[in-house]
C-alpha positions as CSV (number, residue, x, y, z in Angstrom):
1,M,-11.1,-13.4,-10.9
2,S,-9.5,-14.9,-7.8
3,I,-5.8,-14.3,-7.4
4,D,-3.6,-17.4,-7.2
5,Y,-1.3,-16.5,-4.2
6,G,0.5,-19.8,-4.5
7,E,1.6,-19.0,-8.0
8,R,2.6,-15.5,-7.0
9,E,4.7,-16.9,-4.1
10,R,6.3,-19.4,-6.4
11,Q,7.3,-16.7,-8.9
12,F,8.6,-14.4,-6.1
13,L,10.8,-17.2,-4.6
14,E,12.0,-18.4,-8.0
15,T,13.5,-15.0,-8.9
16,L,14.5,-14.1,-5.3
17,K,18.2,-15.1,-5.8
18,A,18.5,-13.4,-9.2
19,D,16.8,-10.2,-8.0
20,T,18.5,-9.8,-4.6
21,G,21.6,-12.0,-4.6
22,R,20.2,-14.3,-1.9
23,A,18.0,-17.3,-2.0
24,L,15.2,-17.9,0.5
25,D,17.3,-19.9,3.0
26,E,20.0,-17.2,2.9
27,W,17.5,-14.5,3.7
28,M,16.1,-16.6,6.5
29,A,19.6,-17.0,7.9
30,A,20.3,-13.3,7.5
31,I,17.1,-12.4,9.5
32,A,18.0,-14.8,12.2
33,A,21.6,-13.4,12.4
34,E,20.1,-9.9,13.0
35,G,18.4,-11.3,16.1
36,L,15.1,-9.6,15.1
37,T,11.9,-11.1,16.6
38,H,9.2,-8.4,16.2
39,R,7.5,-8.5,12.8
40,N,7.7,-4.7,12.3
41,D,11.5,-4.7,13.0
42,I,12.0,-7.5,10.5
43,I,9.9,-5.6,7.8
44,D,11.8,-2.4,8.5
45,W,15.2,-4.2,8.2
46,L,14.2,-5.8,4.9
47,R,13.0,-2.5,3.5
48,R,16.4,-1.1,4.3
49,Q,17.8,-4.0,2.2
50,G,15.8,-2.7,-0.8
51,F,12.5,-4.7,-0.6
52,M,9.1,-3.1,-1.2
53,F,6.8,-3.2,1.7
54,S,4.7,-6.0,0.2
55,K,7.7,-8.3,-0.5
56,A,9.3,-7.5,2.9
57,S,6.0,-8.4,4.6
58,W,5.8,-11.6,2.6
59,L,9.4,-12.6,3.6
60,E,8.5,-11.8,7.3
61,R,5.5,-14.1,7.1
62,I,7.6,-16.9,5.7
63,H,10.2,-16.3,8.5
64,N,7.4,-16.5,11.0
65,N,6.2,-19.7,9.4
66,G,9.5,-21.4,10.2
67,G,11.2,-20.5,6.9
68,R,8.6,-22.4,5.0
69,P,6.6,-20.8,2.1
70,I,3.1,-19.8,3.1
71,Y,1.2,-21.3,0.2
72,A,3.5,-24.2,-0.8
73,G,1.6,-27.5,-1.0
74,S,-1.8,-25.8,-0.5
75,E,-3.2,-27.4,-3.7
76,R,-2.0,-30.8,-2.5
77,R,-3.5,-30.3,1.0
78,R,-6.8,-29.2,-0.5
79,A,-6.9,-32.3,-2.7
80,E,-6.1,-34.6,0.2
81,A,-8.9,-32.9,2.2
82,R,-11.5,-33.8,-0.4
83,P,-13.6,-36.8,0.8
84,R,-13.2,-40.0,-1.2
85,I,-16.4,-41.2,-2.9
86,T,-16.8,-45.0,-2.8
87,V,-19.2,-46.4,-5.4
88,P,-20.9,-49.5,-4.1
89,P,-21.1,-52.6,-6.3
90,R,-24.2,-53.0,-8.4
91,P,-26.5,-55.7,-6.9
92,R,-26.8,-59.0,-8.7
93,P,-30.1,-59.1,-10.6
94,P,-32.5,-61.8,-9.2
95,A,-33.0,-65.1,-11.0
96,A,-36.3,-65.6,-12.8
97,T,-37.5,-67.9,-10.0
98,E,-36.5,-65.6,-7.1
99,A,-39.2,-63.4,-5.6
100,L,-38.3,-59.7,-5.7
101,P,-38.1,-58.3,-2.1
102,Q,-40.4,-55.6,-1.2
103,A,-38.6,-52.4,-0.4
104,P,-39.4,-51.1,3.0
105,P,-41.2,-47.7,3.2
106,A,-38.7,-44.8,3.2
107,P,-38.3,-43.3,6.6
108,Q,-39.6,-39.8,7.1
109,P,-36.8,-37.4,7.9
110,A,-37.0,-35.9,11.4
111,P,-37.9,-32.2,11.4
112,Q,-34.8,-30.0,11.6
113,P,-34.7,-26.9,13.7
114,A,-34.4,-23.7,11.8
115,A,-30.8,-22.5,11.4
116,P,-30.0,-19.2,13.0
117,A,-29.7,-16.2,10.7
118,S,-26.1,-15.4,9.8
119,T,-24.2,-13.0,7.7
120,P,-23.4,-14.5,4.3
121,A,-19.8,-15.2,3.5
122,A,-18.0,-12.6,1.5
123,D,-17.4,-13.4,-2.2
124,P,-13.7,-14.1,-2.5
125,A,-13.6,-12.7,-6.0
126,A,-15.2,-9.4,-4.9
127,M,-12.7,-9.3,-1.9
128,D,-9.7,-9.8,-4.3
129,T,-11.0,-7.1,-6.6
130,L,-11.4,-4.6,-3.8
131,L,-8.0,-5.3,-2.2
132,A,-6.3,-5.0,-5.5
133,R,-7.1,-1.3,-5.4
134,A,-4.8,-0.9,-2.4
135,K,-1.8,-1.9,-4.6
136,A,1.3,-1.6,-2.3
137,Y,-1.0,-1.3,0.7
138,R,-2.7,-4.7,0.0
139,P,-0.5,-6.6,2.5
140,L,-1.3,-3.9,5.1
141,A,-5.1,-4.3,4.4
142,V,-4.8,-8.1,4.8
143,Y,-2.9,-7.6,8.1
144,V,-5.6,-5.2,9.4
145,I,-8.3,-7.7,8.7
146,A,-6.4,-10.5,10.2
147,E,-5.7,-8.6,13.4
148,I,-9.3,-7.6,13.8
149,R,-10.4,-11.2,13.3
150,K,-8.0,-12.2,16.1
151,K,-9.8,-9.8,18.5
152,L,-13.3,-10.5,17.1
153,P,-13.4,-14.1,15.7
154,D,-17.1,-13.8,14.8
155,V,-16.7,-10.6,12.8
156,A,-18.1,-10.6,9.2
157,V,-16.0,-8.7,6.6
158,T,-18.1,-7.7,3.5
159,P,-16.6,-6.0,0.4
160,R,-18.5,-3.0,-0.9
161,D,-17.8,-0.3,-3.6
162,G,-14.4,1.0,-2.4
163,Y,-14.5,-0.2,1.2
164,L,-15.0,-3.2,3.6
165,V,-17.7,-3.3,6.2
166,F,-17.1,-5.0,9.6
167,T,-20.2,-6.5,11.2
168,L,-20.8,-8.2,14.5
169,R,-24.1,-9.8,15.6
170,G,-25.9,-8.1,12.8
171,T,-24.6,-4.6,13.5
172,D,-22.2,-2.6,11.3
173,F,-19.6,-1.0,13.5
174,G,-16.7,-0.1,11.3
175,L,-15.3,0.1,7.8
176,L,-11.9,0.0,5.9
177,A,-11.7,2.4,3.0
178,V,-9.2,1.1,0.4
179,S,-7.1,3.1,-2.0
180,A,-3.6,3.1,-3.4
181,K,-2.8,6.3,-1.3
182,D,-3.7,4.9,2.1
183,L,-6.2,2.9,4.2
184,K,-8.8,4.6,6.4
185,L,-10.2,2.6,9.3
186,G,-13.6,4.1,10.3
187,L,-15.2,3.3,13.7
188,A,-18.5,4.2,15.4
189,L,-17.4,5.4,18.8
190,A,-19.0,7.5,21.5
191,G,-15.7,9.2,22.1
192,A,-12.0,8.8,21.1
193,P,-10.2,6.4,23.5
194,P,-7.1,7.9,25.1
195,G,-3.8,7.1,23.5
196,V,-5.3,6.3,20.0
197,P,-4.4,8.7,17.2
198,L,-7.9,9.1,15.7
199,E,-9.5,12.0,13.8
200,P,-13.0,12.9,12.8
201,A,-14.3,10.5,10.2
202,R,-14.6,11.8,6.6
203,F,-16.0,9.4,4.0
204,P,-18.0,11.7,1.7
205,S,-17.5,9.5,-1.4
206,L,-18.5,6.1,0.0
207,R,-22.1,5.4,-0.9
208,G,-24.0,3.4,1.7
209,A,-21.2,3.3,4.2
210,P,-22.1,2.6,7.8
211,P,-21.9,5.6,10.2
212,A,-18.5,6.3,11.6
213,S,-17.5,9.0,14.1
214,H,-13.7,8.5,14.1
215,M,-11.1,7.2,11.7
216,A,-7.4,6.3,11.6
217,V,-5.4,6.9,8.4
218,L,-3.1,3.8,8.0
219,T,0.1,3.6,6.0
220,D,2.3,1.3,8.2
221,A,1.8,-1.9,10.1
222,R,3.3,-0.3,13.2
223,Q,0.1,1.7,13.5
224,I,-1.9,-1.4,14.3
225,T,-1.4,-1.2,18.0
226,S,-3.1,-2.9,20.9
227,A,-4.8,0.5,21.7
228,L,-6.2,0.8,18.2
229,L,-7.5,-2.8,18.3
230,A,-9.1,-2.0,21.7
231,A,-10.9,0.8,20.0
232,V,-12.2,-1.6,17.3
233,V,-13.5,-3.9,20.0
234,Q,-15.1,-0.9,21.8
235,A,-16.8,0.1,18.5
236,A,-18.1,-3.5,18.1
237,G,-19.6,-3.5,21.6
238,A,-17.8,-6.8,22.4
239,P,-17.2,-7.6,26.0
């Protein structure tokens, strides 16, 4: 079942004042007063105020969104985006003395070129079910996927049994093993790039997982550095 993030966000913000002593606008003002600009610094500061990582990450995203909730109004925007269907008026039936016009022959559709093969889109329900296994590390998993998509806009992310597969131009080049203990980013590399804390890949329990030579054990958003993302791009073989 797909998770309603808009409802989760609404519940979180409704109880924010009672749970923490500050409403959303007060927390936004407090973050601004600290003069923090980097997302990891904001998350660290919020965690020192007593927030779990997932809630601290959510508040940081709202702050980065100009203090506006992420999912507020999403249902309204989706409704507005739906095309309006106009039903044409029914034609007046001809009088008995009128001759019925002959319908012109239907035009033959022009042949369409074959669409290029593409990786099917991931099932949102399957993605939600897999990411739910990460529990407190779910926001970190979402962040990892988002950062990889920024570097590789054409990447396909497919949920499997216990892990995600990253595919580019039909080739699997990496995976993200998901658990409540940590996340493991596996990459197929000819050699470990300098300055990236990687270790030999170990995924014995993942059936059908793509080959990986190295992995990074992830527990904090600060580990998602430009050097690590460069290693992801290297594994994908992107220019």
